[in-house]
C-alpha positions as CSV (number, residue, x, y, z in Angstrom):
1,M,-90.5,-114.4,23.2
2,A,-88.5,-116.0,20.4
3,Y,-88.2,-119.8,20.4
4,R,-84.7,-121.2,20.1
5,A,-85.5,-124.9,20.0
6,V,-88.4,-127.3,19.7
7,I,-88.5,-130.7,21.4
8,F,-90.8,-133.4,20.2
9,D,-91.2,-137.2,20.4
10,L,-90.2,-138.8,17.2
11,F,-91.5,-142.2,18.2
12,G,-94.9,-142.4,16.7
13,T,-95.2,-138.6,16.3
14,L,-93.7,-138.1,12.9
15,V,-93.0,-141.7,11.9
16,K,-95.6,-144.4,11.9
17,G,-94.8,-147.0,14.6
18,F,-93.9,-150.5,13.4
19,N,-94.4,-153.9,14.9
20,R,-92.3,-157.1,15.0
21,Q,-94.2,-158.6,12.2
22,D,-93.0,-155.8,9.9
23,Y,-89.5,-155.5,11.5
24,D,-88.5,-159.2,11.7
25,P,-88.1,-159.8,8.0
26,V,-85.8,-156.8,7.7
27,I,-83.6,-158.0,10.6
28,A,-83.5,-161.5,9.0
29,R,-82.4,-160.1,5.7
30,M,-79.7,-158.0,7.4
31,A,-78.5,-161.0,9.3
32,E,-78.3,-163.1,6.1
33,T,-76.4,-160.3,4.3
34,F,-73.8,-160.4,7.1
35,D,-73.8,-164.2,7.4
36,I,-74.8,-163.9,11.1
37,P,-77.4,-166.2,12.7
38,C,-80.7,-164.3,12.9
39,Q,-81.1,-164.7,16.6
40,D,-77.6,-163.5,17.3
41,F,-78.1,-160.4,15.1
42,W,-81.5,-159.8,16.7
43,D,-79.9,-159.9,20.1
44,S,-77.4,-157.3,19.0
45,V,-80.1,-155.1,17.7
46,A,-81.9,-155.2,21.0
47,E,-78.6,-154.7,23.0
48,T,-77.8,-151.5,21.0
49,Y,-81.3,-150.0,21.1
50,P,-80.7,-147.8,24.2
51,A,-77.5,-146.3,22.6
52,R,-79.2,-145.9,19.2
53,S,-82.3,-144.2,20.6
54,L,-80.2,-141.8,22.6
55,G,-78.0,-140.9,19.6
56,H,-74.8,-142.3,20.9
57,Y,-73.7,-143.5,17.4
58,D,-72.1,-141.1,15.0
59,S,-73.8,-142.8,12.0
60,F,-75.9,-145.7,11.0
61,E,-72.7,-147.4,9.8
62,A,-71.2,-147.1,13.3
63,N,-74.3,-148.6,14.8
64,L,-74.3,-151.4,12.2
65,T,-70.7,-152.2,12.9
66,D,-71.3,-152.4,16.6
67,M,-74.3,-154.7,16.0
68,C,-72.1,-157.0,13.8
69,V,-69.3,-157.1,16.4
70,R,-71.7,-157.9,19.2
71,A,-73.1,-160.7,17.1
72,G,-69.7,-162.2,16.6
73,Q,-68.9,-161.0,13.1
């Protein structure tokens, strides 16, 4: 039988998991770059997680734009 597809879990399987201690400074720098309060930007990151993890955004830029809009930018 020939295989036509392979399904796997990317989260922790191929990419090392990360924690908030590692992630928070990245979010803070992104928020600063866009002149958005860090908590507002963090909230938008959390709000968009389901859509991002399901592949609903066409690109990272589309996701980033949505996060900025949700954060009031």
